[in-house]
Each structure stands twice: as structure tokens, then as C-alpha cells.
Residue frames as qw, qx, qy, qz and C-alpha x, y, z in Angstrom:
[[0.113, -0.110, -0.452, 0.878, -20.29, -47.01, 3.23],
 [0.001, 0.667, 0.744, 0.032, -23.87, -46.30, 4.15],
 [0.045, 0.775, 0.220, 0.590, -25.57, -42.95, 4.00],
 [0.576, -0.812, -0.095, -0.024, -25.26, -42.58, 7.76],
 [0.765, -0.315, 0.139, 0.544, -21.52, -43.26, 7.69],
 [0.447, 0.446, 0.266, 0.728, -21.04, -40.85, 4.76],
 [0.194, -0.873, -0.185, -0.408, -22.93, -38.09, 6.57],
 [0.714, -0.670, -0.008, 0.205, -20.88, -38.77, 9.69],
 [0.720, -0.032, 0.196, 0.665, -17.62, -38.52, 7.76],
 [0.256, 0.634, 0.260, 0.682, -18.60, -35.31, 5.98],
 [0.384, -0.879, -0.128, -0.251, -19.67, -33.60, 9.20],
 [0.779, -0.489, 0.066, 0.388, -16.46, -34.71, 10.87],
 [0.594, 0.235, 0.226, 0.736, -14.41, -33.25, 8.03],
 [0.012, -0.802, -0.224, -0.554, -16.35, -30.00, 8.26],
 [0.601, -0.797, -0.062, 0.005, -15.70, -29.86, 12.00],
 [0.767, -0.248, 0.153, 0.572, -11.99, -30.52, 11.54],
 [0.406, 0.528, 0.257, 0.700, -11.91, -27.81, 8.87],
 [0.254, -0.890, -0.149, -0.348, -13.40, -25.29, 11.30],
 [0.739, -0.616, 0.051, 0.268, -10.90, -26.24, 14.00],
 [0.697, 0.062, 0.231, 0.677, -8.03, -25.82, 11.52],
 [0.183, 0.725, 0.256, 0.613, -9.37, -22.48, 10.32],
 [0.436, -0.881, -0.084, -0.164, -9.76, -21.07, 13.83],
 [0.782, -0.428, 0.130, 0.434, -6.27, -22.27, 14.80],
 [0.570, 0.323, 0.256, 0.711, -4.79, -20.62, 11.69],
 [0.037, -0.837, -0.198, -0.509, -6.56, -17.33, 12.42],
 [0.628, -0.775, -0.017, 0.067, -5.38, -17.40, 16.03],
 [0.767, -0.185, 0.197, 0.582, -1.78, -18.05, 14.98],
 [0.371, 0.588, 0.260, 0.670, -1.98, -15.24, 12.43],
 [0.276, -0.904, -0.112, -0.308, -3.08, -12.85, 15.18],
 [0.757, -0.557, 0.091, 0.329, -0.15, -13.98, 17.35],
 [0.647, 0.150, 0.262, 0.700, 2.20, -13.16, 14.48],
 [0.091, 0.779, 0.253, 0.567, 0.50, -9.81, 13.93],
 [0.534, -0.842, -0.078, -0.004, 0.90, -9.03, 17.63],
 [0.751, -0.306, 0.169, 0.560, 4.64, -9.72, 17.45],
 [0.433, 0.442, 0.305, 0.724, 4.90, -7.45, 14.40],
 [0.168, -0.870, -0.242, -0.396, 2.90, -4.71, 16.13],
 [0.661, -0.716, -0.009, 0.226, 5.00, -4.86, 19.31],
 [0.676, -0.048, 0.237, 0.696, 8.16, -4.59, 17.22],
 [0.210, 0.659, 0.322, 0.646, 6.69, -1.60, 15.35],
 [0.390, -0.890, -0.173, -0.161, 5.73, 0.16, 18.59],
 [0.732, -0.511, 0.084, 0.442, 9.19, -0.43, 20.06],
 [0.566, 0.188, 0.293, 0.747, 10.92, 0.95, 16.96],
 [0.026, 0.781, 0.301, 0.547, 8.67, 4.00, 16.76],
 [0.530, -0.841, -0.110, 0.023, 9.10, 4.81, 20.44],
 [0.720, -0.304, 0.168, 0.601, 12.87, 4.48, 20.08],
 [0.411, 0.428, 0.339, 0.730, 12.79, 6.77, 17.05],
 [0.179, -0.883, -0.287, -0.325, 10.74, 9.39, 18.87],
 [0.605, -0.769, 0.038, 0.204, 13.40, 9.58, 21.58],
 [0.767, 0.033, 0.214, 0.604, 16.37, 9.61, 19.21],
 [0.143, -0.586, 0.136, 0.786, 18.31, 12.64, 18.08],
 [0.626, 0.700, 0.168, -0.299, 17.06, 14.06, 14.76],
 [0.555, -0.178, 0.593, 0.556, 18.89, 12.99, 11.62],
 [0.217, 0.361, -0.400, -0.814, 18.85, 14.08, 8.00],
 [0.802, 0.298, 0.305, -0.418, 15.93, 12.68, 5.96],
 [0.768, 0.083, 0.552, 0.313, 16.69, 10.07, 3.28],
 [0.031, -0.529, 0.371, 0.763, 18.55, 11.64, 0.32],
 [0.642, 0.467, -0.173, -0.584, 17.36, 11.52, -3.25],
 [0.314, 0.388, -0.850, -0.166, 19.48, 8.45, -4.00],
 [0.062, 0.043, 0.950, -0.303, 17.32, 6.42, -1.56],
 [0.493, 0.171, 0.151, -0.840, 13.88, 7.67, -2.61],
 [0.644, 0.189, -0.544, -0.503, 13.22, 4.72, -4.90],
 [0.697, -0.084, -0.710, 0.050, 13.65, 2.05, -2.22],
 [0.243, -0.482, 0.424, -0.727, 12.53, 3.46, 1.10],
 [0.405, -0.186, -0.882, 0.155, 11.83, 1.04, 3.92],
 [0.394, -0.639, -0.220, -0.623, 8.63, 2.28, 5.52],
 [0.796, -0.506, -0.324, 0.075, 9.21, 0.29, 8.68],
 [0.691, -0.107, -0.176, 0.693, 12.65, 1.81, 9.14],
 [0.251, 0.202, 0.042, 0.946, 11.94, 5.47, 8.43],
 [0.290, -0.657, -0.408, -0.564, 8.37, 6.41, 9.34],
 [0.545, -0.818, -0.154, -0.104, 8.10, 8.50, 12.51],
 [0.728, -0.049, -0.129, 0.671, 11.87, 8.98, 12.55],
 [0.150, -0.909, -0.106, 0.375, 12.88, 12.36, 13.95],
 [0.650, 0.348, 0.254, 0.626, 14.53, 14.38, 11.19],
 [0.135, -0.779, -0.051, 0.611, 15.96, 17.84, 10.73],
 [0.558, 0.441, 0.475, 0.519, 15.90, 19.59, 7.38],
 [0.134, -0.619, -0.029, 0.774, 16.92, 23.06, 6.22],
 [0.334, 0.354, 0.611, 0.625, 15.86, 25.14, 3.27],
 [0.118, 0.113, 0.007, -0.987, 13.64, 27.97, 2.10],
 [0.351, 0.462, 0.755, -0.307, 9.85, 27.87, 2.31],
 [0.055, -0.142, -0.527, -0.836, 7.73, 28.57, -0.76],
 [0.215, 0.292, 0.656, -0.662, 4.65, 29.82, 1.08],
 [0.474, 0.356, -0.144, -0.792, 2.82, 30.73, -2.11],
 [0.543, 0.165, -0.747, -0.347, 2.71, 27.04, -3.05],
 [0.207, -0.106, 0.834, -0.501, 1.33, 25.74, 0.25],
 [0.483, -0.242, -0.693, -0.477, -1.62, 23.33, 0.24],
 [0.434, -0.261, 0.481, -0.715, -4.29, 23.16, 2.93],
 [0.439, -0.050, -0.884, -0.156, -5.34, 19.64, 3.88],
 [0.626, -0.524, -0.117, -0.566, -8.46, 19.11, 5.96],
 [0.367, 0.183, -0.795, 0.448, -7.68, 17.97, 9.49],
 [0.660, -0.620, -0.212, -0.368, -9.43, 16.96, 12.66],
 [0.459, 0.303, -0.610, 0.571, -7.23, 17.42, 15.74],
 [0.393, -0.442, -0.652, 0.474, -7.41, 17.88, 19.49],
 [0.040, -0.286, -0.098, 0.952, -7.96, 21.56, 18.68],
 [0.539, 0.557, 0.388, -0.499, -10.98, 20.79, 16.53],
 [0.709, 0.485, 0.445, 0.253, -11.49, 20.89, 12.79],
 [0.027, 0.879, -0.201, -0.431, -9.35, 22.90, 10.43],
 [0.776, 0.612, -0.145, 0.048, -6.43, 22.42, 8.07],
 [0.751, -0.343, 0.238, 0.511, -2.86, 21.22, 7.92],
 [0.277, 0.911, -0.188, -0.241, -0.57, 23.70, 6.18],
 [0.860, -0.021, 0.351, 0.370, 1.71, 21.75, 3.85],
 [0.165, 0.943, -0.175, -0.228, 4.45, 24.02, 2.54],
 [0.872, 0.369, -0.107, 0.303, 7.26, 23.12, 0.11],
 [0.438, -0.812, 0.294, 0.250, 10.76, 23.53, 1.55],
 [0.750, 0.624, -0.171, 0.142, 13.42, 23.88, -1.14],
 [0.766, -0.528, 0.170, 0.323, 16.82, 22.64, -0.04],
 [0.109, -0.773, 0.419, 0.463, 20.26, 23.76, -1.14],
 [0.347, -0.153, 0.836, 0.396, 20.61, 20.77, -3.49],
 [0.320, 0.092, -0.453, -0.827, 17.44, 21.77, -5.34],
 [0.312, -0.290, -0.898, -0.113, 15.25, 19.00, -3.95],
 [0.392, -0.387, 0.031, -0.834, 11.99, 19.78, -2.17],
 [0.224, -0.197, -0.909, 0.290, 10.40, 18.36, 0.96],
 [0.383, -0.611, -0.362, -0.592, 6.79, 19.03, 1.91],
 [0.171, 0.054, -0.675, 0.716, 6.59, 20.28, 5.48],
 [0.386, -0.673, -0.587, -0.230, 3.39, 19.92, 7.45],
 [0.167, 0.413, -0.332, 0.832, 3.96, 23.13, 9.38],
 [0.021, 0.161, 0.758, -0.632, 0.96, 22.47, 11.59],
 [0.012, 0.599, 0.799, 0.051, -2.71, 23.17, 12.16],
 [0.087, -0.019, 0.031, -0.996, -4.81, 26.26, 11.49],
 [0.335, 0.424, 0.717, -0.441, -8.51, 26.54, 12.41],
 [0.394, 0.540, 0.667, 0.329, -11.04, 26.89, 9.62],
 [0.065, 0.962, 0.263, -0.042, -11.57, 30.59, 10.23],
 [0.240, -0.821, 0.360, 0.372, -7.83, 31.27, 9.81],
 [0.809, 0.170, 0.484, 0.287, -7.27, 29.36, 6.59],
 [0.433, 0.887, 0.066, 0.144, -6.78, 32.49, 4.48],
 [0.739, 0.164, -0.165, 0.632, -3.11, 33.19, 3.96],
 [0.047, 0.656, -0.073, 0.749, -3.57, 36.83, 4.95],
 [0.664, -0.654, -0.036, -0.360, -4.84, 35.72, 8.37],
 [0.882, -0.404, 0.127, 0.208, -1.61, 33.87, 9.15],
 [0.575, 0.749, -0.154, 0.291, 0.96, 35.89, 7.22],
 [0.228, -0.827, 0.449, -0.250, 3.01, 36.62, 10.34],
 [0.801, -0.309, 0.511, -0.041, 3.71, 32.89, 10.60],
 [0.851, 0.492, 0.099, 0.154, 5.48, 32.69, 7.23],
 [0.482, -0.690, 0.300, 0.449, 9.24, 33.02, 7.84],
 [0.615, 0.771, -0.157, -0.040, 11.43, 34.18, 4.96],
 [0.134, 0.740, -0.652, 0.096, 14.94, 33.04, 4.14],
 [0.515, 0.195, -0.829, 0.098, 16.76, 29.94, 5.36],
 [0.670, -0.435, 0.251, -0.546, 14.96, 27.96, 8.06],
 [0.232, 0.214, -0.944, 0.100, 15.57, 24.67, 9.86],
 [0.750, -0.235, -0.066, -0.614, 12.67, 22.38, 10.68],
 [0.001, 0.210, -0.952, 0.222, 12.68, 19.46, 13.10],
 [0.724, 0.008, 0.114, -0.680, 9.86, 16.94, 13.03],
 [0.658, -0.052, 0.747, -0.082, 8.67, 13.43, 12.27],
 [0.154, 0.272, -0.713, -0.627, 9.13, 11.85, 8.87],
 [0.643, 0.291, 0.565, -0.427, 5.88, 10.56, 7.39],
 [0.269, 0.028, 0.794, 0.544, 5.15, 8.73, 4.17],
 [0.272, 0.004, -0.332, -0.903, 2.73, 9.98, 1.55],
 [0.385, 0.290, 0.755, -0.444, -1.01, 9.38, 1.96],
 [0.063, 0.035, -0.634, -0.770, -2.28, 8.80, -1.59],
 [0.117, -0.421, -0.856, -0.277, -5.88, 9.01, -2.71],
 [0.316, -0.541, -0.107, -0.772, -7.73, 10.93, -0.05],
 [0.268, -0.234, 0.684, -0.636, -9.53, 10.44, 3.23],
 [0.231, 0.225, 0.930, -0.174, -12.33, 8.14, 4.29],
 [0.336, 0.652, 0.679, 0.006, -15.02, 8.27, 1.57],
 [0.170, 0.950, 0.038, -0.258, -13.53, 11.53, 0.29],
 [0.795, 0.221, 0.219, 0.521, -11.13, 11.73, -2.61],
 [0.281, -0.510, 0.109, 0.806, -8.65, 14.53, -3.14],
 [0.468, 0.774, 0.413, 0.104, -9.82, 17.00, -5.79],
 [0.514, -0.239, 0.148, 0.810, -6.71, 18.80, -7.08],
 [0.173, 0.483, 0.464, 0.722, -8.69, 20.75, -9.69],
 [0.337, -0.814, -0.309, -0.358, -10.81, 22.33, -6.94],
 [0.213, 0.505, -0.548, 0.632, -7.82, 22.50, -4.56],
 [0.749, -0.457, 0.135, -0.461, -9.61, 20.31, -2.01],
 [0.448, 0.374, -0.787, 0.201, -7.32, 18.00, -0.09],
 [0.807, -0.453, -0.009, -0.379, -8.33, 15.30, 2.37],
 [0.915, -0.282, 0.104, 0.268, -5.01, 13.51, 2.69],
 [0.162, -0.834, 0.397, 0.348, -1.36, 14.43, 2.46],
 [0.866, 0.337, 0.322, 0.179, -0.77, 12.98, -0.98],
 [0.371, -0.610, 0.302, 0.631, 2.74, 14.18, -1.82],
 [0.370, 0.085, 0.676, 0.632, 2.70, 13.28, -5.52],
 [0.123, 0.741, 0.616, 0.238, -0.71, 14.85, -6.18],
 [0.203, -0.915, -0.129, 0.325, 0.16, 18.03, -4.31],
 [0.430, -0.420, 0.438, 0.669, 3.49, 18.24, -6.14],
 [0.310, 0.345, 0.685, 0.562, 1.75, 17.96, -9.49],
 [0.012, -0.867, -0.494, -0.069, -0.90, 20.52, -8.56],
 [0.270, -0.911, 0.042, 0.309, 1.77, 22.95, -7.32],
 [0.672, 0.699, -0.178, 0.170, 4.24, 22.21, -10.15],
 [0.456, -0.757, 0.468, -0.015, 6.96, 21.05, -7.75],
 [0.757, 0.467, -0.456, 0.023, 10.02, 19.27, -9.12],
 [0.511, 0.289, -0.702, 0.404, 12.39, 16.80, -7.44],
 [0.529, -0.511, 0.213, -0.643, 10.12, 16.33, -4.45],
 [0.025, -0.241, 0.931, -0.271, 10.76, 13.72, -1.79],
 [0.519, -0.256, -0.699, -0.420, 8.13, 10.92, -1.53],
 [0.459, -0.465, -0.658, 0.374, 7.57, 11.76, 2.12],
 [0.081, -0.799, -0.053, -0.593, 6.65, 14.76, 4.21],
 [0.394, 0.035, -0.623, 0.675, 7.70, 16.03, 7.63],
 [0.402, -0.789, -0.432, -0.170, 5.32, 16.82, 10.49],
 [0.196, 0.598, -0.342, 0.698, 6.90, 19.85, 12.17],
 [0.442, -0.272, -0.717, 0.466, 7.39, 19.69, 15.92],
 [0.227, -0.827, -0.507, 0.084, 5.85, 22.02, 18.49],
 [0.392, -0.169, -0.005, 0.905, 8.38, 24.83, 18.02],
 [0.192, 0.759, 0.453, -0.427, 6.18, 27.97, 18.02],
 [0.422, 0.439, 0.418, 0.674, 5.66, 29.94, 14.83],
 [0.048, -0.069, -0.113, 0.990, 5.45, 33.75, 14.79],
 [0.470, -0.100, -0.183, -0.858, 1.87, 34.83, 15.42],
 [0.551, -0.117, 0.685, -0.462, 1.03, 31.41, 16.88],
 [0.836, 0.367, 0.340, -0.225, 0.01, 29.76, 13.61],
 [0.803, -0.150, -0.474, -0.328, 0.33, 27.15, 12.31],
 [0.603, -0.561, 0.474, -0.311, 0.44, 24.99, 15.45],
 [0.586, 0.378, -0.714, -0.061, 2.89, 22.12, 15.07],
 [0.002, -0.276, 0.865, -0.419, 3.56, 19.09, 17.20],
 [0.683, 0.002, 0.283, -0.673, 0.06, 17.62, 16.90],
 [0.540, 0.245, -0.762, -0.261, 1.05, 14.32, 15.32],
 [0.808, -0.296, 0.293, -0.416, -0.84, 11.45, 16.93],
 [0.370, 0.401, -0.838, -0.021, 1.40, 8.43, 17.32],
 [0.609, -0.142, 0.603, -0.496, -0.83, 5.60, 18.50],
 [0.406, 0.190, -0.818, -0.359, -1.22, 2.03, 17.35],
 [0.827, -0.215, 0.103, -0.509, -4.11, -0.27, 18.21],
 [0.225, 0.358, -0.903, 0.071, -2.89, -3.56, 19.60],
 [0.753, -0.117, 0.278, -0.585, -5.91, -5.83, 20.08],
 [0.597, 0.348, -0.686, -0.227, -4.24, -8.85, 18.51],
 [0.033, 0.156, -0.917, 0.364, -3.96, -10.83, 21.75],
 [0.528, 0.193, 0.478, -0.675, -7.71, -10.54, 22.34],
 [0.716, 0.409, -0.273, -0.496, -8.41, -11.65, 18.77],
 [0.379, 0.357, -0.854, 0.010, -5.96, -14.56, 19.07],
 [0.187, -0.032, 0.848, -0.495, -7.56, -15.80, 22.29],
 [0.645, 0.295, 0.211, -0.673, -10.99, -15.51, 20.68],
 [0.676, 0.411, -0.507, -0.344, -9.99, -17.62, 17.67],
 [0.240, 0.262, -0.911, 0.207, -8.27, -20.21, 19.86],
 [0.398, 0.063, 0.660, -0.634, -11.33, -20.41, 22.11],
 [0.736, 0.355, -0.049, -0.574, -13.53, -21.01, 19.05],
 [0.524, 0.393, -0.748, -0.109, -11.11, -23.73, 17.92],
 [0.031, -0.147, 0.890, -0.430, -11.31, -25.38, 21.35],
 [0.566, 0.202, 0.443, -0.665, -15.10, -25.23, 21.43],
 [0.713, 0.411, -0.338, -0.457, -15.35, -26.61, 17.90],
 [0.365, 0.322, -0.870, 0.078, -13.01, -29.47, 18.79],
 [0.245, -0.026, 0.785, -0.568, -15.02, -30.19, 21.93],
 [0.681, 0.299, 0.170, -0.647, -18.30, -30.22, 20.02],
 [0.631, 0.418, -0.585, -0.292, -16.80, -32.53, 17.38],
 [0.169, 0.230, -0.921, 0.264, -15.49, -34.99, 19.98],
 [0.429, 0.096, 0.612, -0.657, -18.80, -34.97, 21.83],
 [0.729, 0.367, -0.060, -0.574, -20.78, -35.62, 18.67],
 [0.510, 0.417, -0.738, -0.144, -18.38, -38.33, 17.47],
 [0.036, 0.165, -0.913, 0.370, -18.64, -40.26, 20.73],
 [0.601, 0.111, 0.371, -0.699, -22.43, -40.25, 20.85],
 [0.563, 0.181, 0.804, 0.061, -24.24, -43.26, 19.46],
 [0.120, 0.052, 0.602, 0.787, -24.86, -43.01, 15.75],
 [0.086, -0.607, -0.757, -0.226, -28.59, -43.13, 16.18],
 [0.238, -0.833, -0.355, 0.351, -28.45, -39.99, 18.38],
 [0.319, -0.593, 0.194, 0.713, -25.59, -37.98, 16.93],
 [0.117, -0.240, 0.608, 0.748, -25.99, -38.31, 13.17],
 [0.104, 0.486, 0.827, 0.262, -29.73, -38.58, 12.46]]
């Protein structure tokens, strides 16, 4: 095989590799789109369903995120307001904090409740004391899974009591909470005394651009195949020198 034929073969292989790569990426996006549509359908069904009890302790070690997240749940217990953690938040009401408060249930287990949003100038507990119910309470909301680590480019700092994500395990350790569920509950919009915290601000939205990405990859595969065929059919003296 001459140098010209070898170059021709190598370029053809490279072109076929690109076509294969683009086709694989397009197919992957089609699969991702199917997964995303299934997720959206399940979440929307869960949002409309009647609230149920959150997963019991016996299931904590093998939770199925796809099956439980954003499920409407109802849980009862007693708030420990003195152990609440404030997590930085940016909402439709502006910047402020989520108030995550431990709820101790009758069986001794604890669930963190995101009771809602407070603006930055009302973060002091004394400024929202009227919104701290005593005794047995029942909370309805959306079940969410822990958010370990922190926020974008900002890590949780338990020692300084600075929280950028709702990291259940880290908050539990910082607040010395035992037998705590590995999830938290975003309280619904039921009003609290005094108006704070404000619940029901969970944003349930999923980007679904997979079809656009799939079409883009398939278009690139088609163009690459067309360019390869065009080059292959040209005379050697024109196409491969």
C-alpha cells in the first residue's frame, strides 16, 4: 500500500470514528430524554397524590431516590427550635435563609423539616419567635434527599455555623442529633404564626433539552458521513493530496 492509499485509509477511519461517536452521543441523549420524561411524569404524579408517611428507619439504608424524592409526605412530632440551622437561600422572595428544624417523632427518630424561608434581616430567632409552635405538630410537605458538601463554589462550614446546602448528616452532627432520617421535608405553604418562615417555595423544575442535543449530534453525524462520502468519491489526486 502506497503512502497515498495509507493516508486515504487513515482519514477514512477517522471519519468513520467521528460518525460513530456522534451517533453514540445522539442515542445517549435520546435515552436521557426518555429517563427525564419518566422522572417528570413520576414527580408530577407524586405532587398530586395524597400525602403518605415518610420512609421508616428500616428503609433508610436502601432508599430509592427515583421513587421517593418529591413525594408528598405527612409527619408528626415535636420541633426542637433551639437546634434549628439556617441555610442560605435564594428564592422568588429574594435572598435569605431556609430554617431547618429537627422534628422528633414519637418513635424517637428525627426528621429535619425545612420550615420555609426567612429574609436576611429576620434571621435572628427573636425576630421570628412567634412562628415557633410548641407541642405536637403535623407537617405536610415534599420529601427531599440530603444535599451533601455545600453550594456552588461554597462549602458548608459547620464550625462557623455557615450552611450553603441542606446537608442532613453534617447538620445532624453539628446539632448533636441522633437517629436522624437521611432526608428532609420541605414544608408546604401552610401559614406559620407571625408569617415566618414562609413555606411552599420548593421549585420543582427539570430542564429537558435532550431532544435538541440529540438532533444536534445526529446532524453532526450526518454531515460527517456526507463529507466522508464526498471526499472518498473524489479522485485521489484531488481528495487526498
